[in-house]
DRENNU-590964 format. One record per residue (C-alpha): residue in one letter; z, x, y. Coordinates in steps of 0.001 Angstrom, whole numbers, padded with zeros to 6 digits, always signed. Layout:
BEGIN
AZXY ...
% end
This chain:
BEGIN
X+100123+043352+115514 X+096399+042854+116255 X+094852+045523+118287 X+093520+044364+121738 X+090164+045522+122494 X+089319+043811+125753 X+090796+042585+129073 X+090102+038991+127822 X+091802+039653+124679 X+094827+040639+126579 X+094827+037544+128644 X+094424+035378+125652 X+097329+037021+124046 X+099524+036343+126972 X+098503+032409+126962 X+099183+032418+123401 X+102628+033924+123903 X+103630+031713+126846 X+102291+028519+125187 X+104854+028848+122328 X+107706+029193+124721 X+109668+026006+125548 X+111100+026556+129140 X+113278+023562+128683 X+114994+024831+125388 X+118359+026477+125877 X+118247+030232+125904 X+121028+032700+125911 X+120248+036189+127214 X+122768+038848+126511 X+122968+042180+128606 X+122554+044836+126185 X+122551+047830+128223 X+124795+050814+127800 X+127622+049567+130017 X+127722+046135+128376 X+127327+047963+124973 X+130460+049781+125642 X+132341+046780+126570 X+131408+044854+123307 X+127950+043072+123789 X+127021+043957+120275 X+130086+041917+119038 X+129435+039036+121339 X+125772+038875+120467 X+126844+038800+116711 X+129342+036100+117474 X+126616+033909+119207 X+124280+034285+116330 X+126880+033394+113829 X+128132+030399+115780 X+124661+029036+116280 X+124212+029246+112348 X+127443+027728+111777 X+126497+024695+114168 X+123015+024489+112660 X+121527+025415+116037 X+119481+028432+115450 X+116053+026579+115771 X+117046+024626+118957 X+118729+027549+121090 X+117038+030828+121662 X+118785+034274+121936 X+117432+037156+123686 X+119085+040631+124090 X+117973+042029+127390 X+118330+045274+129474 X+120839+046056+131775 X+121578+043317+134379 X+123169+045807+136879 X+126582+044254+137339 X+128238+046791+135138 X+131840+046108+136446 X+131841+042628+134774 X+130205+043137+131217 X+129551+041784+128942 X+127358+039528+130708 X+125319+036300+129385 X+123056+034119+131333 X+122233+030740+129998 X+118999+029052+130710 X+117756+026616+131997 X+119970+026598+134793 X+120786+030319+135199 X+124398+029977+134152 X+126189+033220+134345 X+129339+034132+132419 X+131145+037595+132921 X+133477+039525+130763 X+132637+037506+127726 X+134515+038403+124613 X+133601+037123+120833 X+136589+034929+121262 X+134916+032814+123924 X+131719+032196+121864 X+132705+029160+120015 X+133780+027547+123185 X+130606+028522+124984 X+128486+026899+122053 X+130670+023777+121755 X+131096+023106+125554 X+128001+024821+127495 X+125335+024592+124913 X+126173+021173+123074 X+127839+019210+125952 X+126361+021037+129129 X+129894+021666+130505 X+130770+024601+132467 X+133573+027044+131616 X+135145+027766+134956 X+137262+030836+133949 X+134216+032661+132760 X+132371+032347+136099 X+132391+034723+139012 X+135234+034198+141181 X+134443+035085+144909 X+137885+036122+146321 X+136429+035802+149972 X+135778+032134+149653 X+137994+031157+146687 X+134982+029469+144921 X+133639+029914+141377 X+129913+030730+141410 X+127684+029187+138570 X+124232+030859+139007 X+123750+034513+138510 X+121394+034878+141621 X+124005+033225+143921 X+126686+035887+143086 X+126865+038094+146166 X+126192+041225+144134 X+122759+039709+143147 X+122184+037495+146185 X+121718+040372+148692 X+119445+042384+146569 X+115709+042482+146255 X+114894+042848+142707 X+111436+044098+142213 X+111615+046961+139708 X+114482+045919+138109 X+113429+042187+137745 X+112138+042464+134353 X+115466+043483+132887 X+116834+040125+133298 X+114354+038719+130958 X+112708+041234+128722 X+113881+042254+125239 X+112959+045792+125385 X+112336+045860+121663 X+109650+042951+122043 X+106411+043832+123521 X+105562+040172+123762 X+108222+039646+126309 X+106741+042265+128795 X+103237+040771+128068 X+104364+037171+128724 X+105510+038343+132326 X+102092+039940+133088 X+102645+043243+131352 X+099682+045568+130908 X+097648+043330+133340 X+097693+046132+135865 X+096088+048608+133302 X+093536+046312+132305 X+092551+045864+136114 X+092346+049679+136372 X+090367+050452+133342 X+088019+047514+133843 X+087646+047299+137498 X+088681+050412+139409 X+087590+054214+139404 X+090179+056903+139285 X+089546+057639+143068 X+090240+053753+143747 X+093362+054001+141966 X+094419+057017+143789 X+093497+055540+147050 X+095592+052400+146305 X+098816+054471+145511 X+098090+056534+148721 X+097521+053464+150674 X+100851+051977+149368 X+102702+054991+150915 X+104685+055302+147526 X+107118+058190+147859 X+108518+059656+144604 X+111952+058204+143695 X+113584+061477+141851 X+114848+063177+145023 X+112239+065004+147341 X+110322+061886+148407 X+106803+063606+148253 X+104177+061062+148558 X+103073+060185+144864 X+099334+059577+145735 X+098973+062822+147312 X+100625+064552+144271 X+098413+062714+141724 X+095358+063713+143970 X+096426+067416+143904 X+096741+067376+140179 X+093359+065708+139571 X+091709+068002+141982 X+093444+071183+140538 X+091259+073594+138487 X+091899+073614+134600 X+092093+071301+131682 X+093834+069564+129997 X+095919+067892+132746 X+099486+066456+131900 X+101444+063674+133148 X+105230+063647+132642 X+108144+061249+133056 X+111327+062766+134191 X+114271+060747+132485 X+116631+063479+132954 X+119540+062073+135249 X+122350+064716+135490 X+124129+063331+138449 X+127614+062176+137961 X+127703+058418+138054 X+123983+057889+138270 X+122095+055900+135481 X+119109+053961+137337 X+116408+055544+135306 X+118277+055228+131975 X+118703+051532+132592 X+115058+050979+133423 X+114032+053001+130362 X+116490+051165+128001 X+115597+047780+129439 X+111875+047731+130124 X+110138+050900+128797 X+106685+049116+128691 X+106810+048975+132563 X+107282+052696+132713 X+104696+053312+130009 X+102160+051044+131844 X+102671+053053+135153 X+102316+056377+133089 X+099048+055431+131552 X+097637+054253+135028 X+098666+057485+136510 X+097056+059359+133706 X+093621+057583+134179 X+093934+058233+137848 X+094656+062080+137284 X+092196+062636+134398 X+094932+063227+131740 X+094851+062605+128039 X+098364+063691+127175 X+101760+062524+128531 X+105324+063444+127910 X+108534+061639+128490 X+111567+064051+129016 X+114500+061933+128114 X+118216+063193+127899 X+119680+063237+124232 X+122751+061828+125799 X+120708+058417+126259 X+120600+057320+122737 X+119722+053547+123659 X+116737+054722+125969 X+115498+057118+123123 X+115751+054298+120657 X+114076+051601+122904 X+111493+054194+124150 X+110413+054966+120463 X+110088+051335+119723 X+108090+050743+122821 X+105630+053588+122063 X+104910+052365+118441 X+104246+048730+119637 X+102018+050135+122535 X+100076+051980+119839 X+099651+049110+117609 X+098380+046937+120352 X+096085+049624+121412 X+097449+050463+124921 X+097848+054074+123716 X+095563+056178+121677 X+091902+056269+121835 X+089553+053632+123463 X+092173+051891+125205 X+091267+048244+125994 X+087676+049072+124860 X+087323+051307+128017 X+086678+054600+126400 X+089760+055993+127918 X+092184+057959+125561 X+095666+058834+126071 X+098804+059430+124091 X+102525+060074+124815 X+105003+062486+123265 X+108894+062186+123731 X+110893+065457+124337 X+114776+065143+124049 X+116359+067251+126817 X+119615+069139+125995 X+121313+067739+128928 X+121551+070639+131438 X+121561+069456+135111 X+119233+072125+136202 X+116702+071025+133547 X+115768+068041+135681 X+114103+070307+138198 X+110412+070087+137924 X+109391+073524+136573 X+112644+073969+134567 X+111685+070776+132872 X+108305+071973+132024 X+109704+075156+130598 X+111938+072939+128373 X+108782+070922+127109 X+107218+074220+126250 X+110271+075174+124137 X+111482+077702+126501 X+114884+077891+128331 X+115112+075317+130982 X+115203+077531+133879 X+113253+077020+137295 X+110003+079067+138060 X+109321+080499+141403 X+108442+077797+143826 X+105384+079365+145412 X+103541+078149+142033 X+102998+074347+142263 X+103288+072475+139036 X+100217+070424+140149 X+098264+073541+139664 X+100121+075341+137031 X+102733+073395+134937 X+103032+072664+131402 X+101412+075642+129488 X+099921+076866+132841 X+097866+073766+133295 X+097871+071029+136112 X+100861+068730+135610 X+102128+065720+137407 X+105792+064856+137134 X+107422+061788+138529 X+110715+059975+137766 X+111061+056722+135773 X+111481+054517+138741 X+108379+055869+140738 X+106102+055017+137561 X+107743+051625+137086 X+106667+050711+140433 X+103063+051567+140022 X+102032+048575+137962 X+103231+046312+140573 X+101232+048071+143190 X+098139+047744+141416 X+098753+044079+140642 X+100012+043032+144180 X+098301+045636+146424 X+099114+048386+148760 X+099696+045821+151445 X+102415+043916+149671 X+104190+047272+148975 X+104006+048466+152672 X+105444+044820+153707 X+108745+046238+152125 X+110833+048836+153783 X+110624+050943+156752 X+108037+052973+158642 X+108294+056060+156600 X+110020+054731+153496 X+108151+051808+151894 X+109338+049508+148942 X+112624+049126+147393 X+115125+051603+145893 X+117728+051344+143093 X+121144+052729+143722 X+123989+053475+141351 X+127014+051959+143502 X+130097+053461+142058 X+133538+054791+143176 X+136121+053035+145413 X+134066+049751+145560 X+134862+046453+144113 X+131714+045717+142589 X+130080+048685+140876 X+126608+048720+139305 X+123103+049087+140025 X+121707+047960+143187 X+118090+047249+144295 X+117441+046901+147938 X+114471+047356+150494 X+114439+050665+152010 X+116141+050323+155230 X+119012+048338+154261 X+122281+049705+155854 X+125089+051229+153995 X+127427+048586+155222 X+125333+045799+153723 X+125214+047756+150340 X+128905+048534+150293 X+130344+045327+151828 X+127811+042739+151089 X+126844+043650+147641 X+129587+045992+146669 X+132362+043603+147855 X+134114+046072+150011 X+136949+048528+149111 X+139617+047650+146399 X+143065+046697+147616 X+141970+046323+151210 X+142003+049951+151792 X+139964+051559+154630 X+136381+052962+153807 X+136303+056716+154529 X+132966+057979+153463 X+130181+057559+150823 X+128345+060576+149336 X+124437+059989+148565 X+121937+061970+146654 X+123833+063199+143787 X+126025+066482+143601 X+124054+068276+146166 X+123734+065282+148632 X+125904+064862+151656 X+128977+062869+152546 X+128633+060269+155285 X+131681+059060+157345 X+132484+055714+158479 X+130876+055789+161864 X+127431+055711+160184 X+128047+052764+157998 X+125207+050916+160067 X+122617+053529+159476 X+119482+052404+157347 X+119293+053947+153899 X+115864+055710+153649 X+114683+059217+153142 X+114400+060318+156753 X+117535+058659+157983 X+119763+060160+155218 X+118241+063701+155859 X+119173+063321+159548 X+122598+062487+158629 X+122848+065825+156399 X+122351+063971+153199 X+119416+063034+151018 X+118085+060165+148981 X+118065+062157+145686 X+117705+059870+142742 X+119870+057245+144035 X+123579+057977+143502 X+126012+056237+145851 X+129644+057205+145565 X+132138+055316+147898 X+135285+056807+149009 X+138482+055436+150408 X+141307+056382+152624 X+142981+058110+149608 X+140306+060568+149008 X+140376+064114+150048 X+137198+065165+151532 X+137784+068982+150912 X+138909+068147+147249 X+135544+066212+146783 X+133383+069065+148345 X+135333+071376+145741 X+134504+068960+143012 X+130792+068858+143489 X+130667+072555+144230 X+132587+073147+140995 X+129980+070830+139094 X+126873+072624+140522 X+128617+076030+139878 X+128822+075178+136189 X+125270+073728+136050 X+123611+076386+137909 X+121182+078481+135415 X+122250+081540+137014 X+118735+082902+137174 X+118898+083716+141042 X+121708+085526+142776 X+122011+083221+146049 X+122618+080113+144017 X+124755+081858+141214 X+126914+083928+143401 X+126959+081639+146344 X+128186+078719+144480 X+130833+080924+142768 X+132128+082236+146050 X+132030+078814+147717 X+134114+077474+144699 X+136574+080454+145192 X+137172+079753+148797 X+137565+075936+148406 X+139943+076529+145546 X+141955+078462+147952 X+141812+075943+150610 X+143200+073076+148347 X+145662+075369+146998 X+147176+076014+150481 X+145763+079560+150571 X+143064+079051+153145 X+142163+081587+155724 X+141044+081747+159171 X+137288+082578+159049 X+136847+080529+155691 X+134841+077592+157416 X+132455+080374+159039 X+132267+082065+155699 X+131175+078783+153971 X+128546+078348+156557 X+127133+081866+156243 X+127041+081530+152570 X+125262+078224+152777 X+122481+079585+155064 X+121685+082388+152480 X+121639+079805+149736 X+119359+077523+151598 X+116945+080063+152459 X+116819+082328+149416 X+117504+080273+146314 X+114875+079836+143700 X+114847+075934+143299 X+116036+072987+144964 X+119492+073141+143126 X+120393+076098+145200 X+118607+075274+148382 X+120565+071873+148640 X+123922+072913+146604 X+125680+073548+149861 X+125032+070053+151284 X+128499+068528+150301 X+130193+071460+151990 X+128139+071333+155164 X+128278+067647+155668 X+132071+067552+154916 X+132615+070222+157502 X+130420+068500+159965 X+132124+065190+159882 X+135462+066047+158592 X+136290+069547+160064 X+139536+068381+160959 X+140606+067963+157243 X+139528+071541+156712 X+141511+072700+159670 X+144646+070648+158479 X+144437+072348+155025 X+143900+075881+156533 X+145963+075823+159393 X+148861+073370+158651 X+148843+073674+154861 X+148651+069856+154883 X+146364+067467+152947 X+145938+064310+155081 X+144920+062242+152041 X+147828+063524+150150 X+145697+064627+147140 X+145992+068307+146765 X+148874+069110+144552 X+149612+072533+145824 X+150028+070987+149434 X+152147+067811+148467 X+155625+067090+147357 X+157421+063952+145997 X+160998+062936+146773 X+163139+060070+146560 X+164186+058302+150015 X+167984+057804+149500 X+168174+054660+151502 X+165591+052905+149453 X+166485+054013+145937 X+168132+051209+143789 X+168781+053570+140725 X+166555+051396+138435 X+165904+054429+136398 X+162106+053662+136101 X+161209+057205+137575 X+163543+058883+135186 X+162265+057128+132218 X+158713+057899+132915 X+158940+061579+134324 X+157247+063728+131492 X+159281+066809+132651 X+162615+065399+132932 X+162660+066426+136678 X+164624+063411+138013 X+168222+063479+138017 X+170452+060408+138472 X+172069+057608+136503 X+172332+053760+136401 X+174509+053743+139691 X+173440+057083+141014 X+170498+057560+143604 X+167854+059612+142005 X+166854+063069+143083 X+163780+065088+142233 X+164276+068644+141111 X+161452+070434+142912 X+161488+073480+140690 X+160739+071015+137536 X+158337+068609+139224 X+154619+069196+138190 X+153322+066621+140845 X+151908+064289+138301 X+152535+061341+140539 X+154060+059062+137602 X+157232+058439+139599 X+155187+057359+142604 X+153117+054822+140487 X+156043+053410+138561 X+158441+052905+141629 X+158335+049232+142358 X+156235+048405+145462 X+158925+046189+146796 X+161218+049349+146724 X+159135+052158+147559 X+161665+054940+147359 X+159386+057519+145903 X+157644+059218+148745 X+154654+061593+148991 X+154600+064099+151901 X+152515+067163+152974 X+152822+069897+155600 X+156467+069219+155882 X+159586+070415+153929 X+161360+068130+151389 X+164472+066896+152872 X+167516+068290+151250 X+169307+066129+148783 X+172279+064112+149812 X+175752+065278+148681 X+176526+064155+145226 X+179394+062214+146347 X+177222+060001+148477 X+174820+059196+145687 X+176826+056700+144001 X+175731+053255+144603 X+178640+050656+144815 X+177804+047354+143840 X+179303+044132+142353 X+177791+041635+139944 X+174774+040173+141536 X+175582+042242+144636 X+172644+043579+146861 X+171909+047063+145950 X+171408+049809+148773 X+167832+049633+149704 X+167195+046203+148450 X+167119+044245+145272 X+169923+043049+143125 X+171116+044777+139872 X+169277+041923+137993 X+166141+042353+139894 X+166067+046069+139393 X+166414+045863+135629 X+169938+047265+135407 
% end
């Protein structure tokens, strides 16, 4: 690659790249993010290449492997241009038909299109699928077009133009002012104004100064930063270089989880290409500015995502937090002024520089500008990555984009902000999602995790799960966090086991207050949020567990029992055959009974009992009805006669 030495050379390179691309030529883009990779996108890509070669179409049809498209529920995804024809759940076996019909004959394959269950229609174009239609893709837009291993794709879309504008037309102070005017708040959790943070680092005494990218997502179910880094690493690098120029740094670090192999791979390729073109190194774009980047692979501990713990890890120390009265903008890596933002924050910066602060301020709410990417997971039909303007309601995200709750079940709650975020109930579904509103509800933005729960979710068990996760991930350095989480877990373990005591709720509040006021880092100060928010909104479930020894959601094993309703049992033996403990007694014509002394409450009998029969019942807070006398358990039936409780012998598989 030729080194680019001036702003004009960059512009000429972009013109040269775009002039060689025929927009009317058929192009197949294949989502190659981690989720699609896991469902077979590599095999699909290989099959497409092989079929094009077989048909002699390699010169006539382009193929591009892009980053994550976001609709992870339906991968592998391919999109065919022109026309933006989107096929979902594609397999290698589908490829010959796609090439023969769609590429050669311009014929649409209906079964591979998205099916909208609400309208009964098949949707052709990707952007018309409800999951995409109601999003506003700003940061994530490049993932649909860019091959992360090809810097020219990024340059063709205007990549590194913002850097050229900064280096050849703006002073560091002007860059800081633009970012401050945009009211960009960090997307990594705290929501601190990025411009002010940069300015503090620039004005801090001491050199050298460092800029750092935090790509250490440890939240269960969250993968926004990973997908940006996998799919469009040059956008992140461009934002980082601009930040370095504004702050006065010549050295940057990207802290990325070792568990993100594709992100690590694509980042390494991007760094090499950026150096070859002269976007990194000495005299960048002929401006005299010098900057380089090193990659640090993290070991995966959740607490290492905390700013000072991350900086300790970069230094080669144990990833433990430092005292919070020392700001990293004053004393970060090796005691020098250091600025840390997450992947999404840096990825927004080039867009702000190119389009201006006013453009960014036109999106979002008064206190939270721009868009935010969320990882929408859990009990929702359409899981994946969602980018929406700040202020979009929870209802719109979960129902318009997410497609609602599977099986027509009732929405119960949504947890935002990662494991130390809060649980928000149904009555706040119309609340706008931004930094301030989520805080008012007892939750937080966090990095963007959003876990949806339905009526079958036990809120106390969910709180216990998150506390258990945080207890295992706490570094253990400070007593309030280490011992507070351990004691909270013990109390919640007792509650879900039917051993809760009067005063447990008050004790949880007391422990939470100490953790919030005395913990060393944000993990400890926010760790009680799942407990406090669930007590606040679902106190009745805690009371049911403690006072009535009852789990309203029928989840907690120690508080539930399974039994077979005699009037419904058809003696089909499905539950008997599938019980792993042999706890079910009965025969071909004998009503089945569960031996409660052997039952391990695995729920298999409940799952395999035919829905039209529904004989296996799940109860909580009440004794199991005594079994009927053995003499009354025999089902009398003749050939084809209706069995007791419904269903003939043939229908019931006997």
